[in-house]
C-alpha positions in Angstrom: 103.1 65.4 112.3 102.5 68.7 110.5 100.0 69.7 107.9 101.6 67.9 105.1 102.2 64.2 106.0 103.7 63.5 102.6 106.6 65.9 103.3 107.3 64.6 106.8 107.0 60.9 106.3 110.7 60.3 107.0 110.3 61.9 110.4 107.4 59.5 111.5 108.6 57.4 114.5 105.3 55.6 115.0 104.2 54.4 111.6 101.3 52.4 112.9 99.7 55.4 114.6 100.5 57.5 111.5 98.8 55.1 109.1 95.9 54.7 111.5 95.2 58.4 111.3 95.4 58.4 107.5 93.2 55.3 107.1 90.5 56.8 109.4 90.6 60.0 107.5 90.2 58.2 104.1 87.5 56.0 105.4 85.6 59.0 106.6 86.0 60.7 103.2 84.6 57.7 101.4 81.8 57.3 104.0 82.9 53.8 105.0 82.5 52.4 108.4 84.1 49.0 108.5 84.2 46.8 111.6 87.2 47.7 113.9 89.0 44.5 112.9 88.9 45.4 109.2 90.1 48.9 109.9 93.1 47.7 111.8 93.8 45.1 109.1 94.2 48.0 106.6 96.5 49.8 109.0 98.6 46.7 109.7 98.8 46.1 105.9 100.2 49.5 105.3 102.7 49.1 108.2 104.0 45.7 107.0 104.4 46.8 103.4 106.9 49.5 104.4 109.4 46.6 103.9 109.8 46.5 100.1 110.2 42.8 99.6 106.8 42.2 101.2 105.3 43.4 97.9 106.3 40.0 96.6 103.9 37.2 97.4 105.4 34.1 99.1 104.6 30.4 99.3 103.5 28.7 102.6 107.2 28.3 103.5 108.1 32.0 103.0 109.9 31.7 99.7 109.3 34.5 97.1 106.9 33.6 94.3 106.9 35.5 91.0 103.9 33.7 89.5 100.9 35.7 88.2 98.2 36.1 90.9 95.8 33.8 89.1 98.4 31.0 89.2 99.0 31.6 92.9 95.2 31.3 93.5 95.3 28.0 91.6 98.3 26.8 93.5 96.6 27.7 96.8 93.5 25.8 96.0 95.6 22.7 95.1 97.2 22.7 98.6 96.3 19.7 100.8 96.4 21.6 104.1 93.7 24.2 104.8 96.2 26.4 106.7 98.6 26.4 103.6 95.6 27.4 101.5 94.7 30.3 103.8 98.3 31.6 103.9 98.7 31.7 100.2 95.2 33.1 99.5 95.7 35.8 102.2 99.0 36.8 100.6 97.3 37.1 97.2 94.6 39.3 98.7 97.1 41.5 100.6 99.4 42.0 97.6 96.5 42.8 95.3 95.0 45.3 97.7 98.2 47.1 98.3 99.3 47.2 94.7 95.9 48.3 93.4 95.7 51.0 96.1 99.3 52.4 96.0 100.2 51.8 92.4 96.9 52.1 90.5 98.0 55.1 88.6 100.9 53.2 87.0 98.8 50.1 86.4 97.0 52.1 83.7 100.1 51.5 81.6 100.5 47.8 82.2 99.0 44.8 80.5 97.5 43.6 83.8 95.2 46.4 84.8 93.5 47.6 88.0 90.4 45.4 87.5 92.6 42.3 87.4 94.0 43.1 90.9 90.5 43.9 92.2 89.1 40.6 90.8 92.0 38.5 92.1 92.2 40.2 95.5 88.4 40.0 96.1 88.4 36.3 95.1 91.3 35.5 97.3 89.8 37.1 100.4 86.5 35.4 99.7 88.3 32.0 99.7 90.1 32.9 102.9 86.8 33.7 104.6 85.3 30.4 103.5 88.2 28.6 105.2 88.3 30.6 108.4 87.4 28.7 111.5 86.7 31.7 113.7 83.7 33.8 113.1 85.7 37.0 113.7 88.1 36.1 111.0 85.4 35.0 108.7 83.6 38.3 109.1 86.8 40.2 108.5 87.7 38.5 105.3 84.2 38.6 104.0 84.1 42.4 104.4 87.5 42.7 102.7 86.2 40.7 99.8 82.8 42.4 99.4 84.2 45.9 99.8 87.6 45.3 98.1 87.2 48.0 95.4 86.2 50.5 98.1 89.2 49.7 100.3 91.5 50.0 97.2 90.3 53.6 97.0 91.0 54.1 100.7 94.6 53.0 100.2 94.8 55.1 97.1 93.8 58.1 99.2 96.5 57.3 101.7 99.0 57.0 98.9 98.0 60.5 97.7 98.8 61.8 101.2 102.2 60.2 101.5 103.7 60.9 98.1 104.3 64.1 96.2 103.1 64.1 92.6 105.5 64.9 89.8 104.5 65.9 86.3 104.9 62.3 85.3 102.6 61.2 88.1 100.0 63.9 87.1 100.1 62.6 83.5 99.4 59.1 84.7 96.6 60.4 86.9 95.1 62.2 83.9 95.3 58.9 81.9 93.6 57.1 84.8 90.8 59.7 84.8 90.4 59.4 81.0 90.0 55.6 81.4 88.0 55.3 84.6 86.5 58.8 85.3 87.8 58.2 88.9 86.6 60.9 91.3 89.9 60.6 93.2 91.8 61.2 90.0 89.7 64.2 89.1 90.2 65.7 92.6 93.9 65.2 92.4 94.0 66.9 89.0 91.9 69.7 90.2 94.2 70.3 93.2 97.1 70.6 90.8 95.2 73.2 88.8 94.0 70.9 86.0 90.3 70.8 85.2 89.6 67.5 83.4 86.8 67.5 80.9 84.8 64.5 79.5 84.1 63.8 75.8 81.2 66.3 75.9 83.6 69.0 77.1 81.8 69.3 80.4 83.9 70.2 83.4 84.0 67.6 86.2 81.9 68.7 89.1 
């Protein structure tokens, strides 16, 4: 695949294996050791979101929904059938996780921020776990819920590897670092030759 996956992404013929490699690398960097089912869930999530319209949440019949995530959680909880509830809640969790991971830099400029997606996604997966009939699935969604913020950082690391950063991207990254003091943002800035400093003018270590 080469030493620079972000530059050769269009040449990848087996995206599942490609994303698996990136996810494993990001998990190792963040010292996370999820159960195998959770690791593969992250890989499959990346693979399925290669189709752009999958970014949009859908109702239980597959129709696109443009409601805010909080409303979708409410609608899911109002469903009569447990299966319909699980489908909608899982979609809320999936969209939240992918959006917060791959687009967290741009979320800094939006009214709905990163914390919103983390709260909504974690809540959705927790509800899915509570409704799961099989122990394997219950354990999977419980881990996704409890470590949601950590898995967001894993997907953000994958995003960094698969996209080149423009000057505009670096500005957003710097704004993200100013707001959150994110270690990932600081490292990305450092790699670009920018040394972020905090309010006391101390260099990030």
